[in-house]
PDB file of N, CA, C and O in Angstrom:
ATOM      1  N   VAL A   1      74.262 139.173  91.570  1.00  0.00           N
ATOM      2  CA  VAL A   1      74.551 137.778  91.861  1.00  0.00           C
ATOM      3  C   VAL A   1      75.308 137.713  93.183  1.00  0.00           C
ATOM      4  O   VAL A   1      76.318 138.393  93.364  1.00  0.00           O
ATOM      5  N   ASP A   2      74.818 136.902  94.091  1.00  0.00           N
ATOM      6  CA  ASP A   2      75.443 136.735  95.405  1.00  0.00           C
ATOM      7  C   ASP A   2      76.455 135.582  95.331  1.00  0.00           C
ATOM      8  O   ASP A   2      76.110 134.419  95.539  1.00  0.00           O
ATOM      9  N   PHE A   3      77.707 135.937  95.030  1.00  0.00           N
ATOM     10  CA  PHE A   3      78.740 134.921  94.842  1.00  0.00           C
ATOM     11  C   PHE A   3      78.992 134.119  96.112  1.00  0.00           C
ATOM     12  O   PHE A   3      79.218 132.911  96.045  1.00  0.00           O
ATOM     13  N   ASP A   4      78.957 134.774  97.261  1.00  0.00           N
ATOM     14  CA  ASP A   4      79.188 134.061  98.519  1.00  0.00           C
ATOM     15  C   ASP A   4      78.135 132.980  98.739  1.00  0.00           C
ATOM     16  O   ASP A   4      78.454 131.874  99.173  1.00  0.00           O
ATOM     17  N   LEU A   5      76.885 133.305  98.438  1.00  0.00           N
ATOM     18  CA  LEU A   5      75.806 132.331  98.607  1.00  0.00           C
ATOM     19  C   LEU A   5      75.955 131.177  97.612  1.00  0.00           C
ATOM     20  O   LEU A   5      75.743 130.019  97.970  1.00  0.00           O
ATOM     21  N   ILE A   6      76.317 131.485  96.376  1.00  0.00           N
ATOM     22  CA  ILE A   6      76.524 130.428  95.385  1.00  0.00           C
ATOM     23  C   ILE A   6      77.641 129.489  95.846  1.00  0.00           C
ATOM     24  O   ILE A   6      77.497 128.268  95.786  1.00  0.00           O
ATOM     25  N   LEU A   7      78.747 130.061  96.303  1.00  0.00           N
ATOM     26  CA  LEU A   7      79.868 129.233  96.766  1.00  0.00           C
ATOM     27  C   LEU A   7      79.475 128.379  97.968  1.00  0.00           C
ATOM     28  O   LEU A   7      79.892 127.226  98.076  1.00  0.00           O
ATOM     29  N   GLU A   8      78.678 128.939  98.865  1.00  0.00           N
ATOM     30  CA  GLU A   8      78.196 128.182 100.023  1.00  0.00           C
ATOM     31  C   GLU A   8      77.335 127.005  99.566  1.00  0.00           C
ATOM     32  O   GLU A   8      77.472 125.894 100.077  1.00  0.00           O
ATOM     33  N   LYS A   9      76.456 127.252  98.611  1.00  0.00           N
ATOM     34  CA  LYS A   9      75.576 126.186  98.109  1.00  0.00           C
ATOM     35  C   LYS A   9      76.369 125.106  97.371  1.00  0.00           C
ATOM     36  O   LYS A   9      76.063 123.919  97.485  1.00  0.00           O
ATOM     37  N   VAL A  10      77.397 125.524  96.608  1.00  0.00           N
ATOM     38  CA  VAL A  10      78.241 124.549  95.916  1.00  0.00           C
ATOM     39  C   VAL A  10      78.979 123.690  96.935  1.00  0.00           C
ATOM     40  O   VAL A  10      79.082 122.477  96.755  1.00  0.00           O
ATOM     41  N   LYS A  11      79.492 124.294  97.996  1.00  0.00           N
ATOM     42  CA  LYS A  11      80.165 123.529  99.048  1.00  0.00           C
ATOM     43  C   LYS A  11      79.214 122.537  99.688  1.00  0.00           C
ATOM     44  O   LYS A  11      79.595 121.394  99.941  1.00  0.00           O
ATOM     45  N   ASP A  12      77.975 122.953  99.956  1.00  0.00           N
ATOM     46  CA  ASP A  12      76.969 122.052 100.527  1.00  0.00           C
ATOM     47  C   ASP A  12      76.708 120.863  99.600  1.00  0.00           C
ATOM     48  O   ASP A  12      76.620 119.722 100.053  1.00  0.00           O
ATOM     49  N   LEU A  13      76.585 121.142  98.294  1.00  0.00           N
ATOM     50  CA  LEU A  13      76.354 120.062  97.333  1.00  0.00           C
ATOM     51  C   LEU A  13      77.555 119.125  97.260  1.00  0.00           C
ATOM     52  O   LEU A  13      77.392 117.914  97.112  1.00  0.00           O
ATOM     53  N   ASN A  14      78.759 119.680  97.363  1.00  0.00           N
ATOM     54  CA  ASN A  14      79.962 118.842  97.350  1.00  0.00           C
ATOM     55  C   ASN A  14      79.979 117.885  98.536  1.00  0.00           C
ATOM     56  O   ASN A  14      80.356 116.722  98.396  1.00  0.00           O
ATOM     57  N   VAL A  15      79.572 118.376  99.699  1.00  0.00           N
ATOM     58  CA  VAL A  15      79.517 117.518 100.885  1.00  0.00           C
ATOM     59  C   VAL A  15      78.485 116.411 100.672  1.00  0.00           C
ATOM     60  O   VAL A  15      78.749 115.249 100.979  1.00  0.00           O
ATOM     61  N   LEU A  16      77.321 116.768 100.152  1.00  0.00           N
ATOM     62  CA  LEU A  16      76.281 115.764  99.895  1.00  0.00           C
ATOM     63  C   LEU A  16      76.731 114.733  98.867  1.00  0.00           C
ATOM     64  O   LEU A  16      76.347 113.566  98.939  1.00  0.00           O
ATOM     65  N   ALA A  17      77.546 115.169  97.911  1.00  0.00           N
ATOM     66  CA  ALA A  17      78.018 114.266  96.863  1.00  0.00           C
ATOM     67  C   ALA A  17      79.171 113.387  97.322  1.00  0.00           C
ATOM     68  O   ALA A  17      79.614 112.509  96.582  1.00  0.00           O
ATOM     69  N   GLY A  18      79.661 113.616  98.542  1.00  0.00           N
ATOM     70  CA  GLY A  18      80.726 112.777  99.068  1.00  0.00           C
ATOM     71  C   GLY A  18      82.115 113.297  98.765  1.00  0.00           C
ATOM     72  O   GLY A  18      83.031 112.514  98.513  1.00  0.00           O
ATOM     73  N   GLU A  19      82.279 114.587  98.787  1.00  0.00           N
ATOM     74  CA  GLU A  19      83.593 115.182  98.519  1.00  0.00           C
ATOM     75  C   GLU A  19      84.644 114.570  99.435  1.00  0.00           C
ATOM     76  O   GLU A  19      84.446 114.466 100.646  1.00  0.00           O
ATOM     77  N   GLY A  20      85.756 114.170  98.844  1.00  0.00           N
ATOM     78  CA  GLY A  20      86.847 113.596  99.615  1.00  0.00           C
ATOM     79  C   GLY A  20      86.705 112.115  99.909  1.00  0.00           C
ATOM     80  O   GLY A  20      87.609 111.506 100.481  1.00  0.00           O
ATOM     81  N   ILE A  21      85.584 111.532  99.526  1.00  0.00           N
ATOM     82  CA  ILE A  21      85.350 110.102  99.767  1.00  0.00           C
ATOM     83  C   ILE A  21      85.750 109.321  98.522  1.00  0.00           C
ATOM     84  O   ILE A  21      85.312 109.636  97.415  1.00  0.00           O
ATOM     85  N   SER A  22      86.570 108.322  98.704  1.00  0.00           N
ATOM     86  CA  SER A  22      87.011 107.495  97.587  1.00  0.00           C
ATOM     87  C   SER A  22      86.029 106.348  97.371  1.00  0.00           C
ATOM     88  O   SER A  22      85.335 105.908  98.288  1.00  0.00           O
ATOM     89  N   HIS A  23      85.998 105.886  96.136  1.00  0.00           N
ATOM     90  CA  HIS A  23      85.143 104.758  95.762  1.00  0.00           C
ATOM     91  C   HIS A  23      86.023 103.653  95.198  1.00  0.00           C
ATOM     92  O   HIS A  23      87.089 103.912  94.641  1.00  0.00           O
ATOM     93  N   ILE A  24      85.570 102.445  95.348  1.00  0.00           N
ATOM     94  CA  ILE A  24      86.324 101.304  94.830  1.00  0.00           C
ATOM     95  C   ILE A  24      86.049 101.161  93.342  1.00  0.00           C
ATOM     96  O   ILE A  24      84.898 101.096  92.910  1.00  0.00           O
ATOM     97  N   GLU A  25      87.125 101.113  92.568  1.00  0.00           N
ATOM     98  CA  GLU A  25      87.027 100.892  91.134  1.00  0.00           C
ATOM     99  C   GLU A  25      87.686  99.549  90.840  1.00  0.00           C
ATOM    100  O   GLU A  25      88.875  99.362  91.102  1.00  0.00           O
ATOM    101  N   HIS A  26      86.910  98.618  90.297  1.00  0.00           N
ATOM    102  CA  HIS A  26      87.445  97.289  89.996  1.00  0.00           C
ATOM    103  C   HIS A  26      88.284  97.358  88.728  1.00  0.00           C
ATOM    104  O   HIS A  26      87.889  97.976  87.739  1.00  0.00           O
ATOM    105  N   THR A  27      89.433  96.722  88.769  1.00  0.00           N
ATOM    106  CA  THR A  27      90.343  96.670  87.632  1.00  0.00           C
ATOM    107  C   THR A  27      90.572  95.213  87.273  1.00  0.00           C
ATOM    108  O   THR A  27      90.230  94.332  88.062  1.00  0.00           O
ATOM    109  N   PRO A  28      91.148  94.926  86.092  1.00  0.00           N
ATOM    110  CA  PRO A  28      91.379  93.525  85.711  1.00  0.00           C
ATOM    111  C   PRO A  28      92.208  92.750  86.730  1.00  0.00           C
ATOM    112  O   PRO A  28      91.995  91.550  86.906  1.00  0.00           O
ATOM    113  N   GLY A  29      93.154  93.413  87.407  1.00  0.00           N
ATOM    114  CA  GLY A  29      93.997  92.703  88.356  1.00  0.00           C
ATOM    115  C   GLY A  29      93.600  92.897  89.803  1.00  0.00           C
ATOM    116  O   GLY A  29      94.317  92.438  90.692  1.00  0.00           O
ATOM    117  N   GLY A  30      92.500  93.551  90.073  1.00  0.00           N
ATOM    118  CA  GLY A  30      92.089  93.797  91.453  1.00  0.00           C
ATOM    119  C   GLY A  30      91.171  94.994  91.556  1.00  0.00           C
ATOM    120  O   GLY A  30      90.113  95.047  90.930  1.00  0.00           O
ATOM    121  N   ALA A  31      91.602  95.964  92.366  1.00  0.00           N
ATOM    122  CA  ALA A  31      90.779  97.150  92.563  1.00  0.00           C
ATOM    123  C   ALA A  31      91.669  98.296  93.037  1.00  0.00           C
ATOM    124  O   ALA A  31      92.789  98.079  93.498  1.00  0.00           O
ATOM    125  N   ARG A  32      91.154  99.510  92.916  1.00  0.00           N
ATOM    126  CA  ARG A  32      91.867 100.682  93.424  1.00  0.00           C
ATOM    127  C   ARG A  32      90.857 101.708  93.897  1.00  0.00           C
ATOM    128  O   ARG A  32      89.695 101.704  93.491  1.00  0.00           O
ATOM    129  N   LEU A  33      91.333 102.589  94.769  1.00  0.00           N
ATOM    130  CA  LEU A  33      90.477 103.667  95.251  1.00  0.00           C
ATOM    131  C   LEU A  33      90.515 104.812  94.257  1.00  0.00           C
ATOM    132  O   LEU A  33      91.568 105.155  93.720  1.00  0.00           O
ATOM    133  N   ARG A  34      89.355 105.396  94.022  1.00  0.00           N
ATOM    134  CA  ARG A  34      89.260 106.492  93.058  1.00  0.00           C
ATOM    135  C   ARG A  34      88.325 107.549  93.602  1.00  0.00           C
ATOM    136  O   ARG A  34      87.249 107.239  94.114  1.00  0.00           O
ATOM    137  N   GLN A  35      88.741 108.808  93.487  1.00  0.00           N
ATOM    138  CA  GLN A  35      87.874 109.912  93.872  1.00  0.00           C
ATOM    139  C   GLN A  35      87.151 110.418  92.626  1.00  0.00           C
ATOM    140  O   GLN A  35      87.714 110.402  91.532  1.00  0.00           O
ATOM    141  N   PRO A  36      85.909 110.864  92.788  1.00  0.00           N
ATOM    142  CA  PRO A  36      85.172 111.388  91.626  1.00  0.00           C
ATOM    143  C   PRO A  36      85.896 112.584  91.011  1.00  0.00           C
ATOM    144  O   PRO A  36      86.537 113.367  91.712  1.00  0.00           O
ATOM    145  N   GLU A  37      85.783 112.707  89.701  1.00  0.00           N
ATOM    146  CA  GLU A  37      86.373 113.832  88.992  1.00  0.00           C
ATOM    147  C   GLU A  37      85.603 115.105  89.319  1.00  0.00           C
ATOM    148  O   GLU A  37      84.372 115.093  89.315  1.00  0.00           O
ATOM    149  N   PRO A  38      86.300 116.199  89.600  1.00  0.00           N
ATOM    150  CA  PRO A  38      85.599 117.453  89.867  1.00  0.00           C
ATOM    151  C   PRO A  38      85.018 118.046  88.589  1.00  0.00           C
ATOM    152  O   PRO A  38      85.502 117.778  87.489  1.00  0.00           O
ATOM    153  N   LEU A  39      83.999 118.835  88.746  1.00  0.00           N
ATOM    154  CA  LEU A  39      83.382 119.537  87.636  1.00  0.00           C
ATOM    155  C   LEU A  39      83.775 121.009  87.753  1.00  0.00           C
ATOM    156  O   LEU A  39      83.307 121.694  88.662  1.00  0.00           O
ATOM    157  N   PRO A  40      84.624 121.507  86.857  1.00  0.00           N
ATOM    158  CA  PRO A  40      85.062 122.896  86.960  1.00  0.00           C
ATOM    159  C   PRO A  40      83.920 123.879  86.685  1.00  0.00           C
ATOM    160  O   PRO A  40      83.229 123.781  85.670  1.00  0.00           O
ATOM    161  N   LEU A  41      83.740 124.809  87.591  1.00  0.00           N
ATOM    162  CA  LEU A  41      82.745 125.878  87.448  1.00  0.00           C
ATOM    163  C   LEU A  41      83.446 127.177  87.798  1.00  0.00           C
ATOM    164  O   LEU A  41      83.929 127.348  88.917  1.00  0.00           O
ATOM    165  N   THR A  42      83.501 128.091  86.839  1.00  0.00           N
ATOM    166  CA  THR A  42      84.144 129.379  87.048  1.00  0.00           C
ATOM    167  C   THR A  42      83.086 130.461  87.019  1.00  0.00           C
ATOM    168  O   THR A  42      82.320 130.570  86.061  1.00  0.00           O
ATOM    169  N   LEU A  43      83.045 131.262  88.074  1.00  0.00           N
ATOM    170  CA  LEU A  43      82.087 132.368  88.178  1.00  0.00           C
ATOM    171  C   LEU A  43      82.770 133.668  87.792  1.00  0.00           C
ATOM    172  O   LEU A  43      83.858 133.977  88.278  1.00  0.00           O
ATOM    173  N   TYR A  44      82.132 134.420  86.924  1.00  0.00           N
ATOM    174  CA  TYR A  44      82.610 135.734  86.520  1.00  0.00           C
ATOM    175  C   TYR A  44      81.568 136.772  86.916  1.00  0.00           C
ATOM    176  O   TYR A  44      80.447 136.431  87.295  1.00  0.00           O
ATOM    177  N   GLN A  45      81.941 138.004  86.826  1.00  0.00           N
ATOM    178  CA  GLN A  45      81.026 139.089  87.181  1.00  0.00           C
ATOM    179  C   GLN A  45      79.766 139.069  86.318  1.00  0.00           C
ATOM    180  O   GLN A  45      78.690 139.452  86.777  1.00  0.00           O
ATOM    181  N   ASN A  46      79.900 138.621  85.065  1.00  0.00           N
ATOM    182  CA  ASN A  46      78.769 138.678  84.142  1.00  0.00           C
ATOM    183  C   ASN A  46      78.348 137.318  83.584  1.00  0.00           C
ATOM    184  O   ASN A  46      77.554 137.260  82.646  1.00  0.00           O
ATOM    185  N   GLY A  47      78.875 136.214  84.153  1.00  0.00           N
ATOM    186  CA  GLY A  47      78.459 134.911  83.663  1.00  0.00           C
ATOM    187  C   GLY A  47      79.298 133.781  84.250  1.00  0.00           C
ATOM    188  O   GLY A  47      80.076 133.986  85.182  1.00  0.00           O
ATOM    189  N   ILE A  48      79.128 132.584  83.687  1.00  0.00           N
ATOM    190  CA  ILE A  48      79.835 131.397  84.178  1.00  0.00           C
ATOM    191  C   ILE A  48      80.451 130.636  83.012  1.00  0.00           C
ATOM    192  O   ILE A  48      80.080 130.822  81.852  1.00  0.00           O
ATOM    193  N   VAL A  49      81.405 129.773  83.358  1.00  0.00           N
ATOM    194  CA  VAL A  49      81.939 128.783  82.428  1.00  0.00           C
ATOM    195  C   VAL A  49      81.957 127.469  83.186  1.00  0.00           C
ATOM    196  O   VAL A  49      82.522 127.379  84.276  1.00  0.00           O
ATOM    197  N   MET A  50      81.331 126.441  82.600  1.00  0.00           N
ATOM    198  CA  MET A  50      81.320 125.119  83.205  1.00  0.00           C
ATOM    199  C   MET A  50      82.140 124.199  82.312  1.00  0.00           C
ATOM    200  O   MET A  50      82.049 124.271  81.087  1.00  0.00           O
ATOM    201  N   PHE A  51      82.940 123.337  82.929  1.00  0.00           N
ATOM    202  CA  PHE A  51      83.925 122.523  82.209  1.00  0.00           C
ATOM    203  C   PHE A  51      84.861 123.509  81.524  1.00  0.00           C
ATOM    204  O   PHE A  51      85.280 124.495  82.131  1.00  0.00           O
ATOM    205  N   ASN A  52      85.184 123.253  80.288  1.00  0.00           N
ATOM    206  CA  ASN A  52      85.936 124.212  79.476  1.00  0.00           C
ATOM    207  C   ASN A  52      85.029 124.726  78.372  1.00  0.00           C
ATOM    208  O   ASN A  52      85.479 125.101  77.289  1.00  0.00           O
ATOM    209  N   GLY A  53      83.730 124.733  78.680  1.00  0.00           N
ATOM    210  CA  GLY A  53      82.724 125.100  77.703  1.00  0.00           C
ATOM    211  C   GLY A  53      82.679 126.581  77.406  1.00  0.00           C
ATOM    212  O   GLY A  53      83.554 127.341  77.820  1.00  0.00           O
ATOM    213  N   PRO A  54      81.658 126.977  76.691  1.00  0.00           N
ATOM    214  CA  PRO A  54      81.529 128.383  76.311  1.00  0.00           C
ATOM    215  C   PRO A  54      81.134 129.251  77.508  1.00  0.00           C
ATOM    216  O   PRO A  54      80.583 128.761  78.494  1.00  0.00           O
ATOM    217  N   PHE A  55      81.423 130.527  77.400  1.00  0.00           N
ATOM    218  CA  PHE A  55      80.980 131.491  78.401  1.00  0.00           C
ATOM    219  C   PHE A  55      79.464 131.587  78.333  1.00  0.00           C
ATOM    220  O   PHE A  55      78.884 131.652  77.249  1.00  0.00           O
ATOM    221  N   ARG A  56      78.829 131.596  79.495  1.00  0.00           N
ATOM    222  CA  ARG A  56      77.360 131.656  79.570  1.00  0.00           C
ATOM    223  C   ARG A  56      76.959 132.863  80.423  1.00  0.00           C
ATOM    224  O   ARG A  56      77.172 132.851  81.635  1.00  0.00           O
ATOM    225  N   PRO A  57      76.386 133.897  79.816  1.00  0.00           N
ATOM    226  CA  PRO A  57      75.990 135.072  80.592  1.00  0.00           C
ATOM    227  C   PRO A  57      74.855 134.740  81.560  1.00  0.00           C
ATOM    228  O   PRO A  57      74.064 133.827  81.322  1.00  0.00           O
ATOM    229  N   TYR A  58      74.792 135.495  82.648  1.00  0.00           N
ATOM    230  CA  TYR A  58      73.746 135.279  83.653  1.00  0.00           C
ATOM    231  C   TYR A  58      72.350 135.497  83.091  1.00  0.00           C
ATOM    232  O   TYR A  58      71.381 134.949  83.616  1.00  0.00           O
ATOM    233  N   GLU A  59      72.233 136.283  82.038  1.00  0.00           N
ATOM    234  CA  GLU A  59      70.923 136.554  81.441  1.00  0.00           C
ATOM    235  C   GLU A  59      70.381 135.362  80.653  1.00  0.00           C
ATOM    236  O   GLU A  59      69.185 135.301  80.368  1.00  0.00           O
ATOM    237  N   ASP A  60      71.243 134.424  80.302  1.00  0.00           N
ATOM    238  CA  ASP A  60      70.837 133.244  79.539  1.00  0.00           C
ATOM    239  C   ASP A  60      69.923 132.384  80.408  1.00  0.00           C
ATOM    240  O   ASP A  60      70.281 132.065  81.542  1.00  0.00           O
ATOM    241  N   PRO A  61      68.739 131.998  79.894  1.00  0.00           N
ATOM    242  CA  PRO A  61      67.811 131.185  80.698  1.00  0.00           C
ATOM    243  C   PRO A  61      68.416 129.873  81.205  1.00  0.00           C
ATOM    244  O   PRO A  61      68.105 129.440  82.314  1.00  0.00           O
ATOM    245  N   SER A  62      69.276 129.237  80.407  1.00  0.00           N
ATOM    246  CA  SER A  62      69.866 127.971  80.870  1.00  0.00           C
ATOM    247  C   SER A  62      70.839 128.209  82.019  1.00  0.00           C
ATOM    248  O   SER A  62      70.952 127.370  82.914  1.00  0.00           O
ATOM    249  N   THR A  63      71.538 129.335  82.007  1.00  0.00           N
ATOM    250  CA  THR A  63      72.434 129.687  83.111  1.00  0.00           C
ATOM    251  C   THR A  63      71.621 129.974  84.360  1.00  0.00           C
ATOM    252  O   THR A  63      71.982 129.542  85.455  1.00  0.00           O
ATOM    253  N   GLN A  64      70.532 130.697  84.202  1.00  0.00           N
ATOM    254  CA  GLN A  64      69.663 131.005  85.343  1.00  0.00           C
ATOM    255  C   GLN A  64      69.103 129.725  85.951  1.00  0.00           C
ATOM    256  O   GLN A  64      69.035 129.602  87.174  1.00  0.00           O
ATOM    257  N   GLN A  65      68.697 128.764  85.109  1.00  0.00           N
ATOM    258  CA  GLN A  65      68.164 127.498  85.609  1.00  0.00           C
ATOM    259  C   GLN A  65      69.242 126.707  86.345  1.00  0.00           C
ATOM    260  O   GLN A  65      68.979 126.128  87.399  1.00  0.00           O
ATOM    261  N   CYS A  66      70.445 126.681  85.796  1.00  0.00           N
ATOM    262  CA  CYS A  66      71.561 125.973  86.429  1.00  0.00           C
ATOM    263  C   CYS A  66      71.823 126.555  87.817  1.00  0.00           C
ATOM    264  O   CYS A  66      71.917 125.812  88.794  1.00  0.00           O
ATOM    265  N   LEU A  67      71.940 127.861  87.906  1.00  0.00           N
ATOM    266  CA  LEU A  67      72.204 128.503  89.193  1.00  0.00           C
ATOM    267  C   LEU A  67      71.036 128.348  90.157  1.00  0.00           C
ATOM    268  O   LEU A  67      71.243 128.216  91.363  1.00  0.00           O
ATOM    269  N   GLN A  68      69.809 128.362  89.637  1.00  0.00           N
ATOM    270  CA  GLN A  68      68.645 128.163  90.506  1.00  0.00           C
ATOM    271  C   GLN A  68      68.650 126.756  91.090  1.00  0.00           C
ATOM    272  O   GLN A  68      68.335 126.572  92.266  1.00  0.00           O
ATOM    273  N   ASP A  69      69.005 125.768  90.284  1.00  0.00           N
ATOM    274  CA  ASP A  69      69.119 124.394  90.791  1.00  0.00           C
ATOM    275  C   ASP A  69      70.131 124.340  91.934  1.00  0.00           C
ATOM    276  O   ASP A  69      69.863 123.738  92.974  1.00  0.00           O
ATOM    277  N   ILE A  70      71.289 124.967  91.744  1.00  0.00           N
ATOM    278  CA  ILE A  70      72.322 124.989  92.782  1.00  0.00           C
ATOM    279  C   ILE A  70      71.813 125.698  94.026  1.00  0.00           C
ATOM    280  O   ILE A  70      72.013 125.218  95.142  1.00  0.00           O
ATOM    281  N   MET A  71      71.156 126.837  93.841  1.00  0.00           N
ATOM    282  CA  MET A  71      70.653 127.624  94.976  1.00  0.00           C
ATOM    283  C   MET A  71      69.577 126.852  95.748  1.00  0.00           C
ATOM    284  O   MET A  71      69.432 127.014  96.959  1.00  0.00           O
ATOM    285  N   ASP A  72      68.828 126.013  95.031  1.00  0.00           N
ATOM    286  CA  ASP A  72      67.783 125.209  95.673  1.00  0.00           C
ATOM    287  C   ASP A  72      68.345 123.939  96.308  1.00  0.00           C
ATOM    288  O   ASP A  72      67.607 123.171  96.925  1.00  0.00           O
ATOM    289  N   GLY A  73      69.659 123.717  96.155  1.00  0.00           N
ATOM    290  CA  GLY A  73      70.288 122.548  96.756  1.00  0.00           C
ATOM    291  C   GLY A  73      70.220 121.297  95.913  1.00  0.00           C
ATOM    292  O   GLY A  73      70.334 120.188  96.434  1.00  0.00           O
ATOM    293  N   TYR A  74      70.032 121.463  94.595  1.00  0.00           N
ATOM    294  CA  TYR A  74      69.920 120.323  93.698  1.00  0.00           C
ATOM    295  C   TYR A  74      71.093 120.256  92.735  1.00  0.00           C
ATOM    296  O   TYR A  74      71.701 121.273  92.399  1.00  0.00           O
ATOM    297  N   PHE A  75      71.399 119.048  92.300  1.00  0.00           N
ATOM    298  CA  PHE A  75      72.357 118.830  91.227  1.00  0.00           C
ATOM    299  C   PHE A  75      71.758 119.476  89.980  1.00  0.00           C
ATOM    300  O   PHE A  75      70.595 119.216  89.672  1.00  0.00           O
ATOM    301  N   PRO A  76      72.507 120.311  89.247  1.00  0.00           N
ATOM    302  CA  PRO A  76      71.940 120.986  88.072  1.00  0.00           C
ATOM    303  C   PRO A  76      71.301 119.999  87.094  1.00  0.00           C
ATOM    304  O   PRO A  76      71.930 119.032  86.664  1.00  0.00           O
ATOM    305  N   SER A  77      70.047 120.265  86.756  1.00  0.00           N
ATOM    306  CA  SER A  77      69.290 119.349  85.899  1.00  0.00           C
ATOM    307  C   SER A  77      69.938 119.167  84.533  1.00  0.00           C
ATOM    308  O   SER A  77      69.794 118.106  83.925  1.00  0.00           O
ATOM    309  N   GLU A  78      70.645 120.171  84.041  1.00  0.00           N
ATOM    310  CA  GLU A  78      71.281 120.051  82.728  1.00  0.00           C
ATOM    311  C   GLU A  78      72.397 119.007  82.715  1.00  0.00           C
ATOM    312  O   GLU A  78      72.807 118.565  81.642  1.00  0.00           O
ATOM    313  N   LEU A  79      72.890 118.606  83.878  1.00  0.00           N
ATOM    314  CA  LEU A  79      73.980 117.636  83.958  1.00  0.00           C
ATOM    315  C   LEU A  79      73.495 116.215  84.216  1.00  0.00           C
ATOM    316  O   LEU A  79      74.301 115.284  84.227  1.00  0.00           O
ATOM    317  N   GLN A  80      72.207 116.033  84.422  1.00  0.00           N
ATOM    318  CA  GLN A  80      71.694 114.719  84.796  1.00  0.00           C
ATOM    319  C   GLN A  80      71.833 113.677  83.695  1.00  0.00           C
ATOM    320  O   GLN A  80      72.017 112.495  83.988  1.00  0.00           O
ATOM    321  N   MET A  81      71.750 114.089  82.441  1.00  0.00           N
ATOM    322  CA  MET A  81      71.928 113.124  81.344  1.00  0.00           C
ATOM    323  C   MET A  81      73.395 112.691  81.265  1.00  0.00           C
ATOM    324  O   MET A  81      73.684 111.518  81.031  1.00  0.00           O
ATOM    325  N   ARG A  82      74.311 113.630  81.460  1.00  0.00           N
ATOM    326  CA  ARG A  82      75.744 113.350  81.370  1.00  0.00           C
ATOM    327  C   ARG A  82      76.245 112.576  82.581  1.00  0.00           C
ATOM    328  O   ARG A  82      77.131 111.730  82.463  1.00  0.00           O
ATOM    329  N   TYR A  83      75.673 112.868  83.748  1.00  0.00           N
ATOM    330  CA  TYR A  83      76.073 112.236  85.010  1.00  0.00           C
ATOM    331  C   TYR A  83      74.830 111.709  85.736  1.00  0.00           C
ATOM    332  O   TYR A  83      74.386 112.321  86.708  1.00  0.00           O
ATOM    333  N   PRO A  84      74.266 110.593  85.285  1.00  0.00           N
ATOM    334  CA  PRO A  84      73.032 110.091  85.903  1.00  0.00           C
ATOM    335  C   PRO A  84      73.182 109.726  87.371  1.00  0.00           C
ATOM    336  O   PRO A  84      72.194 109.713  88.106  1.00  0.00           O
ATOM    337  N   ASP A  85      74.400 109.428  87.811  1.00  0.00           N
ATOM    338  CA  ASP A  85      74.642 109.095  89.219  1.00  0.00           C
ATOM    339  C   ASP A  85      75.190 110.272  90.006  1.00  0.00           C
ATOM    340  O   ASP A  85      75.607 110.109  91.153  1.00  0.00           O
ATOM    341  N   GLY A  86      75.194 111.469  89.399  1.00  0.00           N
ATOM    342  CA  GLY A  86      75.741 112.649  90.056  1.00  0.00           C
ATOM    343  C   GLY A  86      77.240 112.741  89.834  1.00  0.00           C
ATOM    344  O   GLY A  86      77.845 111.898  89.171  1.00  0.00           O
ATOM    345  N   ILE A  87      77.819 113.779  90.403  1.00  0.00           N
ATOM    346  CA  ILE A  87      79.260 113.977  90.288  1.00  0.00           C
ATOM    347  C   ILE A  87      79.768 114.635  91.547  1.00  0.00           C
ATOM    348  O   ILE A  87      80.965 114.897  91.668  1.00  0.00           O
TER     349      ILE A  87
END
C-alpha cells in the first residue's frame, strides 16, 4: 500500500470538497458560519478505520473498493448514502 499516494489523493479530495471553506447555516435567530465535519480515516500497516468504526483489513473487498475510489479521485461510493452532498 502506497501511503504517500493515498494521503496525496485524500488531500486532493479535501481541496475539491472545499476544505477550509465555511458555509452559511441558518438558525432561528439568524445565521452562522459552519465548516463541514471531518471524516476520520486512520491508515494502518494492515488496514483502515473510518469514523470510529471497525478495523477493516486491506484484503477486505469493501476496503479495496473504498481505497480505489479515493485513488481514482472520487468520493468513496460507500459514503454516498450517508453523505449525499459529500463531506
